C-alpha positions as CSV (number, residue, x, y, z in Angstrom):
1,M,82.6,-97.2,4.9
2,A,82.1,-98.9,8.0
3,R,81.6,-96.6,11.0
4,R,83.8,-97.0,14.0
5,P,82.2,-97.8,17.4
6,N,82.1,-94.9,19.6
7,R,84.7,-95.6,22.2
8,R,84.9,-93.3,25.0
9,K,87.7,-93.2,27.4
10,K,86.8,-93.9,30.8
11,K,87.2,-91.2,33.3
12,P,90.0,-92.3,36.0
13,T,88.6,-92.6,39.5
14,G,90.2,-91.6,42.6
15,L,93.0,-88.8,43.0
16,K,95.2,-87.7,40.3
17,P,98.9,-88.3,40.6
18,L,101.0,-85.4,41.9
19,T,103.3,-83.7,39.4
20,R,107.0,-83.5,39.9
21,G,106.7,-79.9,41.2
22,Q,104.1,-80.8,43.8
23,V,106.2,-83.9,45.1
24,V,109.3,-81.6,45.6
25,T,107.2,-79.0,47.3
26,L,105.6,-81.7,49.5
27,W,108.8,-83.2,50.6
28,S,110.6,-79.8,51.0
29,V,107.8,-78.6,53.4
30,L,107.8,-81.9,55.3
31,L,111.7,-81.6,55.7
32,L,111.6,-78.2,56.9
33,A,108.7,-78.7,59.2
34,S,109.9,-82.1,60.7
35,P,112.2,-80.6,63.3
36,L,109.4,-78.5,64.6
37,A,106.9,-81.3,64.8
38,Y,109.1,-84.3,65.5
39,P,108.3,-84.9,69.2
40,S,104.6,-84.4,68.7
41,L,104.4,-86.7,65.5
42,I,106.3,-89.5,67.3
43,C,104.0,-89.3,70.2
44,L,100.9,-89.0,67.9
45,G,102.0,-92.0,65.9
46,L,102.6,-94.2,68.7
47,A,99.2,-93.2,70.3
48,L,97.5,-93.9,67.2
49,L,99.1,-97.4,66.7
50,P,96.0,-99.3,67.5
51,S,94.0,-97.4,64.7
52,F,96.7,-98.0,62.2
53,I,96.9,-101.8,63.1
54,A,93.1,-102.3,63.0
55,W,92.8,-100.6,59.7
56,K,95.7,-102.6,58.2
57,L,94.5,-106.0,59.5
58,E,90.9,-105.6,58.4
59,S,90.4,-106.9,55.0
60,G,87.8,-106.0,52.4
61,G,86.4,-102.8,51.5
62,D,84.4,-101.9,54.5
63,R,86.7,-101.2,57.2
64,Y,84.4,-100.7,60.3
65,L,86.8,-101.9,63.0
66,G,89.5,-99.6,62.0
67,G,87.2,-96.7,61.8
68,S,85.4,-97.3,65.1
69,I,88.8,-97.6,66.9
70,A,89.9,-94.6,65.3
71,V,87.0,-92.5,66.2
72,M,87.6,-93.3,69.9
73,N,91.6,-93.3,69.6
74,V,92.2,-89.9,68.0
75,P,90.5,-87.9,70.7
76,A,92.0,-90.1,73.4
77,A,95.5,-89.5,71.9
78,L,95.4,-85.5,71.8
79,P,95.8,-85.1,75.7
80,V,99.1,-87.1,75.4
81,V,100.2,-84.9,72.4
82,F,99.2,-81.8,74.4
83,D,101.2,-83.1,77.4
84,V,104.2,-83.2,75.0
85,L,103.6,-79.6,73.9
86,R,103.1,-78.4,77.5
87,R,106.4,-79.9,78.7
88,G,108.3,-78.0,76.0
89,H,107.8,-79.8,72.8
90,D,111.5,-81.2,72.7
91,S,113.1,-84.6,73.0
92,A,113.3,-84.5,76.8
93,A,109.5,-83.9,76.9
94,L,108.9,-86.6,74.7
95,V,111.0,-89.1,76.6
96,A,109.3,-88.0,79.8
97,V,105.8,-88.5,78.3
98,L,106.8,-91.7,76.9
99,S,108.2,-93.1,80.3
100,E,104.9,-92.6,81.9
101,P,102.6,-95.5,81.8
102,V,99.6,-93.6,82.8
103,S,99.7,-91.3,79.8
104,W,99.2,-94.4,77.5
105,L,96.2,-95.6,79.5
106,L,93.9,-93.2,77.8
107,P,94.5,-93.7,73.9
108,Y,95.2,-97.5,74.3
109,G,92.2,-98.1,76.7
110,A,90.0,-95.9,74.3
111,A,91.1,-98.3,71.4
112,A,90.1,-101.4,73.6
113,L,86.9,-99.9,74.7
114,A,86.1,-99.4,70.8
115,A,87.1,-102.9,69.9
116,M,84.8,-104.2,72.8
117,I,81.9,-102.1,71.5
118,Y,82.6,-103.2,68.0
119,V,82.6,-107.0,69.0
120,A,79.6,-106.4,71.4
121,M,77.1,-104.4,69.2
122,P,75.8,-107.3,67.0
123,S,74.7,-109.2,70.0
124,F,72.6,-106.1,71.1
125,V,71.3,-105.2,67.7
126,I,70.3,-108.7,66.3
127,P,67.4,-109.1,68.8
128,F,65.8,-105.9,67.6
129,Y,66.2,-107.1,63.9
130,F,64.5,-110.4,64.8
131,G,61.6,-108.7,66.6
132,R,61.0,-106.3,63.8
133,S,61.0,-109.0,61.1
134,G,58.7,-111.0,63.3
135,R,56.3,-108.2,63.7
136,R,56.5,-107.7,59.9
137,V,55.7,-111.2,59.1
138,T,52.7,-111.0,61.5
139,E,51.6,-108.0,59.9
140,L,51.8,-109.5,56.5
141,E,50.0,-112.6,57.4
142,E,47.1,-110.3,58.8
143,R,47.0,-108.4,55.5
144,R,46.9,-111.8,53.7
145,T,44.0,-113.1,55.7
146,E,42.3,-109.7,55.1
147,L,42.8,-110.1,51.3
148,L,41.6,-113.8,51.1
149,E,38.5,-112.6,53.2
150,A,37.8,-109.6,50.8
151,W,38.6,-111.5,47.4
152,G,38.0,-115.2,48.3
153,D,40.1,-118.2,47.1
154,E,40.8,-116.7,43.7
155,I,43.9,-115.0,44.8
156,D,45.1,-117.7,47.1
157,P,48.4,-119.3,45.7
158,G,48.3,-121.9,48.4
159,E,50.8,-122.3,51.2
160,I,53.9,-120.1,50.8
161,S,57.1,-121.6,52.3
162,V,60.1,-119.7,53.4
163,K,63.3,-121.5,53.0
164,F,66.3,-120.7,55.1
165,D,68.6,-123.5,54.7
166,D,70.9,-124.4,51.7
167,E,69.6,-127.7,51.7
168,D,66.3,-126.6,50.1
169,D,68.2,-125.3,47.0
170,E,67.9,-128.8,45.5
171,D,64.1,-128.7,45.9
172,A,64.2,-125.4,44.2
173,D,66.0,-126.8,41.3
174,E,63.5,-129.7,41.0
175,D,60.6,-127.1,41.2
176,D,62.4,-125.1,38.2
177,D,62.7,-128.3,36.2
178,I,59.1,-129.1,36.9
179,E,58.0,-125.4,35.8
180,D,60.2,-125.7,32.7
181,E,58.3,-129.1,31.8
182,R,55.1,-127.3,32.1
183,D,56.2,-124.4,29.9
184,A,57.6,-126.8,27.2
185,A,54.2,-128.8,27.2
């Protein structure tokens, strides 16, 4: 009798779906709490709009732009929300805060500053990487000369070339063909 292959079920990744009771509980809590939190939630949602937009516009798995904007946008949005709470946490306080342009300067200015930092950082970091890699190449060349002095020509494979362009891929394919011919012979 043939044996069946062992087929294990893959464990689901991520969050488990909510049960019907959990969904009902969540919606009822949200509906009961919404009149109490309505002005501050509207204010917070409008203040965090740059973070939401940056997060949604950025494609791919790594969402560094949205994260960097959110890191500066969330703390800058809190004074606006606290201003709504301080003024009475009602619709009149919300309208008063929304009508002041100065209150939007902090969260939107922080989001703009975060976007500028995100854009400018590569131009500051790249020279350090090039300097570091240049020093590493120099160290490796010095180590190679030390090894050649200690062991002689028996370990010298010749000149080592570093290829940076895609044009050199054709040369690499030709080198592979030559090696295959040598192995076949």
